[in-house]
C-alpha atoms as one frame of an Amber mdcrd trajectory, in Angstrom:
protein
  62.666  78.752  28.397  61.520  82.082  27.521  61.052  83.800  24.056  64.277
  85.734  24.216  66.365  82.589  24.607  64.455  80.814  21.787  64.995  83.717
  19.427  68.702  84.016  20.260  69.138  80.236  19.726  67.370  80.520  16.401
  69.543  83.429  15.205  72.840  81.649  16.323  71.710  78.385  14.457  70.747
  80.381  11.311  73.949  82.318  11.311  76.085  79.142  11.715  74.132  77.368
   8.998  74.387  80.369   6.689  78.181  80.518   7.147  79.111  76.879   6.909
  76.324  75.425   4.739  76.655  78.292   2.354  80.334  77.623   1.934  79.694
  74.089   1.335  77.047  74.820  -1.278  79.411  77.217  -2.969  82.136  74.667
  -3.092  79.813  71.867  -4.234  77.885  73.734  -6.904  80.538  76.248  -7.962
  78.637  79.479  -7.674  79.740  82.117 -10.222  79.210  85.666  -9.106  79.402
  86.848 -12.715  76.648  84.469 -14.048  73.779  86.106 -15.701  70.140  85.309
 -14.782  67.782  84.140 -17.526  66.123  87.594 -17.547  69.478  89.121 -18.616
  70.723  86.203 -20.709  67.462  85.631 -22.638  66.145  89.224 -22.750  63.628
  89.749 -25.490  61.701  92.687 -24.129  58.529  90.594 -23.650  58.809  87.416
 -21.783  62.341  87.896 -20.390  62.708  91.366 -18.759  65.159  92.193 -15.941
  63.397  93.581 -12.882  64.796  95.565  -9.947  65.176  93.933  -6.574  62.474
  96.016  -5.224  59.947  94.744  -7.817  60.962  91.067  -7.055  60.460  91.694
  -3.330  57.089  93.310  -3.887  55.984  90.370  -5.949  57.138  87.775  -3.332
  55.744  89.799  -0.499  52.302  90.195  -2.125  52.167  86.463  -2.908  52.803
  85.660   0.878  50.421  88.191   2.155  47.778  87.328  -0.367  47.813  83.591
   0.685  47.527  84.439   4.405  43.810  84.995   4.622  43.160  81.769   2.775
  45.643  79.439   4.385  45.158  80.740   7.939  41.580  79.230   8.282  42.585
  76.146   6.408  45.457  75.429   8.901  43.299  76.443  11.927  40.340  74.152
  10.805  41.762  70.811  12.003  42.535  72.227  15.534  39.389  74.287  15.963
  37.069  72.715  13.437  35.565  70.197  15.946  34.669  73.075  18.292  33.206
  75.164  15.610  31.183  72.329  14.129  29.733  71.323  17.605  29.197  74.929
  18.600  30.903  74.732  21.960
């Protein structure tokens, strides 16, 4: 199976899960589109301050990219560690 088939299958599975599992979650938990987030509900100008979606994305992206150089070698160590420790 080549990469295109795998990516296509993954996209289809994710789209189906998004549609049906999302509906089930909305029905089960009762999502309110008008509900305020704690940043808006408890806004005090110091601890709770609303941010734009771009700021939130930038914070999440920097957290992921910042951890990559640390977690990459940690994950690779069990597979390549024995070769590195023996020098072959």
